[in-house]
C-alpha positions in Angstrom: 13.8 32.6 19.7 10.9 31.4 17.6 7.6 30.7 19.4 6.2 27.3 18.8 2.5 27.3 17.8 0.8 24.0 17.8 -2.8 23.1 17.1 -5.0 22.2 20.2 -5.5 18.5 21.1 -6.4 16.0 23.8 -4.5 16.2 27.1 -4.8 12.6 28.1 -1.6 10.6 28.9 0.4 9.2 26.1 -0.4 5.6 26.8 -4.1 6.4 26.8 -4.0 8.2 23.4 -1.8 5.3 22.1 -4.3 2.7 23.1 -7.1 4.7 21.5 -5.1 5.0 18.3 -4.4 1.3 18.2 -8.0 0.2 18.8 -10.1 3.0 17.1 -7.7 5.0 14.9 -10.0 6.0 12.1 -13.0 6.7 14.3 -10.8 8.5 16.8 -9.4 10.8 14.1 -12.9 11.7 12.9 -13.8 12.6 16.6 -10.7 14.7 17.1 -11.4 16.6 13.9 -15.0 17.2 15.0 -13.7 18.6 18.3 -10.6 20.5 17.4 -10.9 21.2 13.6 -8.7 20.2 10.6 -5.5 20.3 12.6 -4.8 18.9 16.1 -1.9 17.7 18.3 -1.7 14.2 19.6 0.7 12.5 22.0 1.3 8.8 21.0 4.0 6.1 21.5 6.8 6.0 19.0 6.1 9.4 17.5 5.5 11.3 20.7 3.9 14.7 20.3 2.7 14.9 16.6 0.6 17.3 14.7 -2.2 15.9 12.5 -3.2 18.0 9.5 -6.0 17.6 6.9 -6.2 21.1 5.3 -5.4 20.7 1.6 -3.1 23.8 1.4 -1.1 22.7 4.3 -0.8 19.2 3.0 0.4 20.6 -0.4 3.0 22.7 1.3 4.3 19.8 3.4 4.6 17.5 0.4 6.4 20.1 -1.8 9.0 21.2 0.8 12.6 20.3 0.1 14.6 17.7 2.1 16.5 20.4 3.9 13.2 21.3 5.6 11.1 18.2 5.6 11.9 14.5 5.4 10.3 11.1 5.8 8.8 10.4 9.2 11.0 8.7 11.9 10.7 5.9 12.6 9.2 4.3 9.5 8.9 1.0 7.7 12.6 1.2 7.1 12.9 -0.5 10.5 11.5 -3.8 9.0 12.5 -3.4 5.3 16.2 -2.6 5.9 18.5 0.4 5.7 18.7 0.3 2.0 15.0 0.6 1.6 13.5 3.8 0.0 11.6 4.2 3.3 14.9 4.5 5.3 16.8 6.7 3.0 16.7 10.5 3.1 18.1 13.4 1.1 20.5 12.7 -1.8 20.7 9.0 -1.0 17.0 8.7 -1.4 17.0 10.7 -4.6 19.7 8.6 -6.2 18.0 5.2 -5.2 14.6 6.4 -6.4 16.1 7.3 -9.8 17.2 3.8 -10.3 13.9 2.3 -9.3 11.6 4.5 -11.4 12.1 2.8 -14.8 10.8 -0.8 -14.0 7.5 0.7 -13.0 6.6 3.0 -15.8 6.0 3.1 -19.5 6.3 0.1 -21.6 7.4 -2.0 -18.6 3.9 -1.9 -17.2 2.5 -3.6 -20.4 5.0 -6.5 -19.9 3.6 -7.0 -16.4 -0.1 -6.9 -17.4 0.0 -10.4 -18.9 1.5 -11.8 -15.7 -1.3 -10.3 -13.6 -4.1 -11.5 -15.8 -2.5 -15.0 -15.8 -2.3 -15.1 -12.0 -5.8 -13.8 -11.7 -7.2 -16.4 -14.0 -5.4 -19.1 -12.1 -6.5 -18.0 -8.7 -10.2 -17.4 -9.5 -10.4 -20.9 -11.0 -10.9 -22.1 -7.4 -13.7 -19.6 -6.5 -16.9 -21.4 -5.3 -20.1 -20.4 -6.9 -23.3 -19.3 -5.0 -21.5 -19.5 -1.6 -20.1 -16.6 0.3 -16.3 -16.5 0.8 -13.7 -13.9 1.7 -11.9 -12.4 -1.3 -8.9 -11.0 0.6 -6.9 -14.2 0.8 -7.4 -14.7 -3.0 -6.4 -11.1 -3.7 -3.3 -11.6 -1.5 -2.2 -14.6 -3.5 -2.7 -12.9 -6.9 -0.8 -9.8 -5.9 2.0 -11.8 -4.2 2.4 -14.1 -7.2 2.3 -11.2 -9.7 4.9 -9.1 -7.9 7.2 -12.1 -7.3 7.2 -12.8 -11.0 7.5 -9.2 -11.9 10.5 -8.8 -9.6 12.3 -12.0 -10.1 11.1 -13.2 -13.5 10.6 -16.9 -14.1 9.2 -19.1 -11.3 11.4 -21.6 -9.5 12.2 -23.2 -6.1 13.3 -19.8 -4.5 10.0 -18.2 -5.5 8.1 -21.1 -4.0 9.9 -20.5 -0.8 9.2 -16.9 -0.8 5.6 -17.4 -1.7 5.3 -19.5 1.5 7.3 -17.2 3.9 6.3 -13.7 2.8 2.6 -13.4 3.7 3.0 -14.3 7.5 6.2 -12.3 7.6 4.6 -9.2 6.0 1.7 -9.5 8.4 4.0 -9.9 11.4 6.3 -7.0 10.2 3.5 -4.6 9.7 2.5 -5.0 13.3 6.1 -4.7 14.6 6.5 -1.5 12.6 4.2 0.3 14.9 5.7 -1.0 18.1 8.8 0.2 19.9 12.1 -1.8 19.5 13.1 -3.2 22.9 16.5 -2.1 24.2 17.4 -5.6 25.2 17.8 -8.2 22.4 16.2 -11.5 23.5 17.1 -13.3 20.3 14.7 -15.9 19.0 12.5 -15.6 22.1 11.5 -12.0 21.2 9.2 -10.8 18.3 12.0 -8.8 16.8 14.3 -11.8 17.2 12.0 -14.0 15.2 11.5 -11.3 12.6 15.4 -11.0 12.2 15.7 -14.8 11.7 13.1 -14.7 9.0 15.0 -11.7 7.4 18.2 -13.7 7.2 16.3 -16.5 5.4 15.0 -14.0 2.9 18.5 -12.5 2.3 19.9 -16.0 1.6 17.2 -16.7 -1.0 17.8 -13.4 -2.7 21.5 -14.1 -2.7 20.9 -17.3 -4.5 18.7 -15.6 -7.1 21.3 -12.9 -7.7 24.0 -15.6 -8.2 21.9 -17.3 -10.7 20.9 -14.1 -12.5 24.3 -12.5 -12.9 25.4 -15.5 -15.0 22.6 -15.1 -17.5 22.1 -13.0 -20.5 20.0 -10.1 -19.2 19.2 -8.4 -22.5 15.6 -8.3 -23.1 14.6 -9.2 -19.6 11.9 -7.1 -18.0 12.0 -8.3 -14.4 13.0 -5.8 -11.7 16.0 -7.9 -10.5 17.6 -8.0 -13.9 17.0 -4.3 -14.4 18.5 -3.4 -11.0 21.6 -5.6 -11.6 22.2 -3.6 -14.8 21.4 -0.2 -13.3 24.2 2.3 -12.4 24.3 5.5 -10.2 25.5 8.7 -11.8 29.1 7.8 -10.9 28.8 4.5 -12.8 28.8 2.3 -9.6 26.2 -0.6 -9.3 23.8 -1.2 -6.3 25.2 -3.4 -3.6 23.6 -6.8 -2.9 22.4 -5.5 0.4 20.8 -2.5 -1.3 19.1 -4.7 -3.9 17.8 -7.1 -1.3 16.3 -4.2 0.8 14.7 -2.5 -2.3 13.3 -5.9 -3.6 11.7 -6.5 -0.2 10.3 -3.0 -0.2 8.7 -3.6 -3.6 7.4 -7.0 -2.6 5.8 -5.7 0.6 4.5 -2.4 -0.9 3.3 -4.2 -4.1 1.4 -6.9 -2.3 -0.7 -6.3 0.8 -1.9 -2.8 0.1 -3.0 -3.6 -3.4 -4.8 -6.8 -2.4 -6.6 -5.0 0.4 -7.8 -2.4 -2.0 -9.2 -5.0 -4.3 -11.0 -6.6 -1.4 -12.5 -3.2 -0.5 -13.6 -2.9 -4.2 -15.5 -6.1 -3.9 -17.1 -4.9 -0.6 -18.1 -1.6 -2.1 -19.5 -2.9 -5.4 -21.7 -5.5 -3.8 -23.4 -2.7 -2.0 -23.9 -0.5 -5.1 -25.6 -2.7 -7.6 -26.2 0.0 -10.2 -22.5 0.7 -10.4 -21.8 -3.0 -10.5 -24.1 -3.5 -13.4 -22.6 -0.6 -15.3 -19.1 -2.0 -14.7 -20.1 -5.4 -16.1 -21.6 -3.8 -19.2 -18.5 -1.7 -19.7 -16.3 -4.7 -19.4 -18.4 -6.6 -22.0 -18.0 -3.7 -24.4 -14.2 -3.4 -23.9 -14.2 -0.1 -22.0 -12.4 0.9 -18.9 -13.1 4.5 -17.9 -15.7 3.7 -15.3 -13.5 0.9 -13.9 -10.6 3.3 -13.4 -12.9 5.8 -11.9 -14.3 3.2 -9.5 -10.8 2.1 -8.4 -10.0 5.7 -7.6 -13.2 6.2 -5.6 -12.5 3.0 -3.7 -9.2 4.3 -2.7 -10.8 7.7 -1.7 -13.4 6.1 0.4 -11.5 3.2 1.8 -7.9 4.2 1.9 -5.8 1.2 3.1 -3.3 3.6 4.7 -4.9 6.3 6.7 -1.9 8.3 7.8 1.4 9.4 6.1 4.1 11.1 8.0 6.9 13.7 7.7 9.7 14.8 10.0 10.6 18.5 10.6 14.4 19.1 10.2 14.7 22.8 11.2 13.5 24.8 14.2 10.7 27.2 13.8 9.2 25.7 10.6 6.1 27.5 9.5 3.4 25.2 8.2 0.4 27.2 7.3 -1.0 28.5 10.5 1.5 26.6 12.7 5.1 27.1 13.8 6.7 23.7 14.5 9.9 22.7 16.4 12.8 20.7 14.9 12.1 17.0 15.3 8.3 17.4 15.3 6.3 14.7 13.5 3.5 15.8 11.1 0.9 13.2 10.3 -1.3 13.8 7.2 -4.8 12.4 7.8 -5.6 10.7 4.6 -9.1 9.6 5.6 -9.8 13.0 7.1 -8.8 14.7 3.8 -10.8 12.2 1.7 -14.0 12.8 3.7 -13.7 16.6 3.7 -16.9 18.0 2.1 -15.1 21.1 0.9 -12.8 18.9 -1.2 -15.2 16.1 -2.2 -18.8 17.1 -2.0 -21.1 14.5 -0.4 -17.9 12.7 0.7 -19.7 9.7 2.4 -21.3 8.7 -0.9 -19.6 6.1 -3.0 -19.7 7.9 -6.4 -17.1 6.9 -9.0 -18.7 9.4 -11.5 -16.9 12.2 -9.6 -13.7 10.9 -11.3 -15.1 10.2 -14.7 -14.3 13.5 -16.3 -11.4 14.7 -14.1 -8.3 13.1 -12.7 -7.8 13.5 -9.0 -5.7 16.2 -7.6 -2.6 14.4 -6.3 -2.5 16.7 -3.2 -6.1 16.1 -2.3 -6.4 12.4 -3.3 -3.4 10.8 -1.6 -3.7 7.0 -1.0 -0.1 6.7 -2.3 1.2 9.7 -0.3 2.6 12.6 -2.1 5.5 14.7 -3.2 9.1 13.4 -3.5 8.0 10.3 -1.4 4.9 9.3 -3.3 4.8 5.6 -3.7 7.0 4.6 -6.5 4.7 1.7 -7.4 1.5 3.8 -7.8 1.3 3.3 -11.5 1.9 -0.5 -11.2 -0.7 -0.8 -8.4 -3.3 1.1 -10.5 -2.7 -1.1 -13.5 -2.8 -4.2 -11.4 -6.1 -3.3 -9.7 -7.5 -2.5 -13.1 -6.5 -5.9 -14.7 -7.7 -8.0 -11.7 -11.1 -6.2 -11.6 -11.5 -6.5 -15.4 -10.8 -10.2 -15.3 -13.1 -10.8 -12.4 -16.0 -8.9 -14.1 -15.3 -10.7 -17.4 -15.4 -14.1 -15.8 -17.9 -13.8 -13.0 -21.2 -12.2 -12.0 -20.6 -10.6 -8.7 -23.9 -10.8 -6.7 -25.1 -7.7 -4.8 -25.9 -7.8 -1.1 -28.0 -5.8 1.3 -25.8 -6.7 4.2 -24.3 -3.8 6.3 -20.9 -2.3 5.3 -17.9 -4.3 6.4 -16.2 -2.5 9.3 -12.6 -1.4 9.1 -10.1 -3.8 10.6 -6.5 -2.8 11.3 -3.8 -5.2 10.2 -1.0 -3.0 11.7 -0.1 -0.7 8.9 -3.1 -1.4 6.6 -6.9 -1.2 7.1 -8.8 -4.1 5.6 -12.5 -5.0 5.4 -13.2 -7.0 8.6 -14.8 -9.9 6.8 -12.3 -10.0 4.0 -14.4 -8.5 1.3 -16.9 -11.3 1.2 -18.4 -12.2 -2.2 -20.9 -14.5 -3.8 -20.2 -15.1 -7.5 -21.4 -17.1 -10.5 -19.2 -18.0 -13.3 -20.1 -16.3 -16.6 -17.8 -18.0 -19.1 -16.8 -21.5 -18.0 -13.6 -22.5 -19.6 -10.4 -24.5 -18.9 -7.9 -22.6 -16.9 -4.5 -23.6 -15.5 -4.8 -24.3 -11.8 -2.8 -22.2 -9.4 -0.4 -23.8 -7.0 -2.5 -25.5 -4.2 -5.7 -24.4 -5.8 -7.5 -27.5 -4.9 -6.7 -27.1 -1.2 -7.9 -23.5 -1.3 -11.3 -24.0 -2.8 -13.9 -22.2 -0.8 -11.2 -20.5 1.3 
């Protein structure tokens, strides 16, 4: 028999560790690393006994293992996104589905989406108040939601209006449910999961109508994801089912919305507290450059990762991960924040310093806001492009005023970590001009 060797960790009861993780996850992880080192074992609800790692070599090993040894953590967001979601699929099914989803988010397709994102940004920021503090997170949420809806479904319409209204509260609700146990007794509409399933049926009905409309149209030359998925085929020539398309579109809508918007709000929060970087960014934008802006977005994601943990599931007994020997079924959690604040990986890690990425692209096993390996976020390139376009547009049209206020604290939204005050900003318009108003812009002014 193989002897299991786990890192040390706290001995407090599971419910105590779970409560601590729910209320002070980031701070708690830092304390555990300070006490036990770069690997430790926790015991928390849903996952049970789990090993948390932050050593770069062990992370690289974990991310590069084959699906026969390591798979996606269980349970995961597939619980709320559906069984056809990339989050829920494993092994060969995951590989086949991912192959179909890669083309819409790479190469020339990104250029087609860039115009959409700039249009949505210009419409939204038209309602921004001047010389008065406001939270940017709601605006960033609307920009990213509208952009991903148009990228996924193409032209606007009644169905997109309906999705625009229902998705934000549903995403926020689902992100909290994803970290809670599913009750054994189904209480229907009177339970949180019951209400969630009712909303899911409403979403499925909307997507079904959109598919009915799309299959009757000429799809040649269309760049929206729905059209591309309807035309895509597996290696055996078979198409994706409607249920698979609905699950994957929901995955793209959720993954391409909240996390990107939250990172943009963190970018505002960071830049207002670093006026020299903010000034250099404005000058670069005026000159038509973008290297510093890209480096800044990378540094925001390093210092303020929206997702602070990514997990894997051990599929064999006696799996050797670096110094440790893990049992079958063990959960391994990669501490993203722990890795990003490791001084041996990023010197002076607490400093916000985009220059560290000006002359070197980040190592994708050390800078991991999108996860890593086979299961790295499929929309990473889209998200990077979107954040670049939104920030470029804001810097072009506004002067973002610096502040001496304390850093905004981390606030957990279930899955994502957001700035507690929503990334508050004070702006002045640089280039007044006529812009189309976003839906409901008048009602949102000053929000």
